[in-house]
C-alpha positions as CSV (number, residue, x, y, z in Angstrom):
1,M,-171.3,-42.7,-112.8
2,N,-171.2,-46.5,-113.4
3,L,-174.7,-46.5,-114.7
4,F,-174.0,-43.7,-117.2
5,W,-170.9,-45.5,-118.6
6,S,-172.6,-48.9,-118.8
7,S,-175.7,-47.5,-120.6
8,L,-173.4,-45.5,-123.0
9,Y,-171.4,-48.7,-123.8
10,D,-174.6,-50.8,-124.3
11,R,-176.0,-48.3,-126.8
12,A,-172.7,-48.2,-128.8
13,K,-172.4,-52.0,-128.6
14,D,-175.9,-52.5,-129.9
15,R,-175.2,-50.1,-132.8
16,R,-172.0,-51.9,-133.7
17,Y,-173.7,-55.3,-133.7
18,A,-176.5,-54.0,-135.9
19,L,-174.1,-52.4,-138.3
20,L,-172.1,-55.7,-138.4
21,F,-175.2,-57.6,-139.1
22,L,-176.4,-55.2,-141.9
23,L,-173.0,-55.2,-143.6
24,S,-172.8,-59.0,-143.5
25,L,-176.3,-59.3,-144.9
26,A,-175.6,-56.8,-147.6
27,G,-172.4,-58.6,-148.5
28,V,-174.2,-61.9,-148.8
29,V,-177.0,-60.5,-150.9
30,F,-174.5,-58.6,-153.1
31,G,-172.4,-61.7,-153.4
32,L,-175.3,-63.9,-154.4
33,L,-176.4,-61.3,-157.0
34,I,-172.9,-60.7,-158.5
35,L,-171.4,-64.2,-158.4
36,P,-173.7,-65.6,-161.1
37,G,-173.1,-62.7,-163.4
38,I,-169.3,-63.1,-163.1
39,L,-169.6,-66.8,-163.7
40,G,-171.9,-66.3,-166.6
41,R,-169.6,-63.8,-168.4
42,A,-166.7,-66.2,-167.9
43,G,-168.6,-69.0,-169.6
44,F,-169.3,-71.1,-166.5
45,Y,-173.0,-71.4,-167.0
46,D,-173.0,-74.9,-165.6
47,S,-171.4,-73.7,-162.4
48,I,-173.9,-70.9,-161.7
49,I,-176.5,-73.1,-160.1
50,A,-173.9,-75.1,-158.1
51,A,-172.4,-71.8,-156.9
52,V,-175.7,-70.4,-155.7
53,V,-176.8,-73.6,-154.0
54,S,-173.4,-73.9,-152.3
55,S,-173.6,-70.3,-151.2
56,V,-177.1,-70.9,-149.7
57,L,-176.0,-74.0,-148.0
58,A,-172.9,-72.2,-146.5
59,I,-175.1,-69.4,-145.2
60,A,-177.5,-72.0,-143.7
61,L,-174.6,-73.7,-142.0
62,V,-173.2,-70.4,-140.6
63,C,-176.7,-69.5,-139.3
64,M,-177.0,-72.9,-137.6
65,A,-173.6,-72.6,-136.0
66,I,-174.4,-69.1,-134.7
67,S,-177.6,-70.3,-133.2
68,V,-176.0,-73.3,-131.5
69,L,-173.0,-71.2,-130.2
70,G,-175.1,-68.2,-129.3
């Protein structure tokens, strides 16, 4: 019985982590696509490049932190 429950948990755990990863990735991509449009409409054309570069650097720092801690 223990083997059945552990394998059931492992399958569900892997699916949750995959879903979390895909949702996070979609949010980052969506944010990088939408943020420049919002800033452009508001007249912040100078800030678009800075926002994209800052976002990419933040993503890189998060990835490095995850790889160090994981």
